[in-house]
C-alpha positions as CSV (number, residue, x, y, z in Angstrom):
1,X,192.9,-35.7,102.6
2,X,190.0,-35.8,100.2
3,X,188.0,-38.9,99.8
4,X,185.9,-37.6,96.9
5,X,185.2,-34.4,95.1
6,X,181.9,-33.4,93.5
7,X,181.7,-30.6,90.8
8,X,178.5,-29.0,89.8
9,X,178.1,-26.5,86.9
10,X,175.4,-23.9,87.7
11,X,174.3,-20.8,85.8
12,X,176.1,-18.7,88.5
13,X,179.3,-20.7,88.3
14,X,181.0,-23.9,89.3
15,X,180.3,-25.3,92.8
16,X,182.3,-27.9,94.7
17,X,182.0,-30.4,97.6
18,X,185.1,-32.0,98.9
19,X,184.5,-34.9,101.3
20,X,187.4,-35.8,103.5
21,X,188.4,-39.2,104.8
22,X,187.8,-37.9,108.3
23,X,184.2,-37.2,107.5
24,X,184.4,-33.4,106.9
25,X,183.0,-31.5,104.1
26,X,184.2,-28.3,102.3
27,X,181.6,-26.8,100.0
28,X,181.3,-23.6,98.1
29,X,181.7,-21.7,94.9
30,X,184.8,-22.5,92.8
31,X,186.3,-19.0,92.5
32,X,188.3,-18.0,89.4
33,X,186.5,-20.4,87.1
34,X,183.8,-18.8,84.8
35,X,180.4,-20.4,84.6
36,X,180.9,-21.3,81.0
37,X,184.3,-23.0,81.6
38,X,185.1,-26.4,80.4
39,X,184.8,-29.2,83.0
40,X,188.5,-29.9,82.7
41,X,189.2,-26.3,83.8
42,X,187.0,-26.8,86.8
43,X,188.7,-30.1,87.7
44,X,192.2,-28.4,87.5
45,X,191.0,-25.6,89.7
46,X,189.6,-27.9,92.4
47,X,192.7,-30.1,92.3
48,X,194.8,-27.0,93.0
49,X,192.4,-25.9,95.7
50,X,192.8,-29.3,97.5
51,X,196.6,-29.1,97.3
52,X,196.6,-25.5,98.7
53,X,193.2,-24.9,100.5
54,X,191.9,-21.3,100.6
55,X,192.4,-19.4,103.8
56,X,189.2,-18.2,105.4
57,X,189.1,-14.9,107.3
58,X,190.0,-15.5,110.9
59,X,191.4,-19.0,110.2
60,X,195.0,-20.1,110.7
61,X,197.2,-22.9,109.7
62,X,200.4,-24.3,111.3
63,X,203.1,-26.7,110.6
64,X,204.3,-28.6,113.7
65,X,207.9,-29.9,113.8
66,X,209.1,-32.0,116.7
67,X,212.3,-30.3,118.0
68,X,213.0,-33.0,120.6
69,X,211.5,-36.2,121.9
70,X,210.7,-36.5,125.6
71,X,213.0,-38.8,127.6
72,X,211.7,-42.4,128.2
73,X,211.3,-42.6,132.0
74,X,210.4,-46.3,132.1
């Protein structure tokens, strides 16, 4: 979950830093947004990225569902 998002316009394109509540950081180039794009376009792109983070080569994601709870052996 993001704590804050920083956007920076550079001559090469938009850059982002996403700081998480857990203390992590995700930084990089904001792909798909031209360098001369309006800040609102960059904000929309980073908002979409936070909702559906990009997949890095060699990374994986999972969704865990509890199928059964262990018995209470008290």
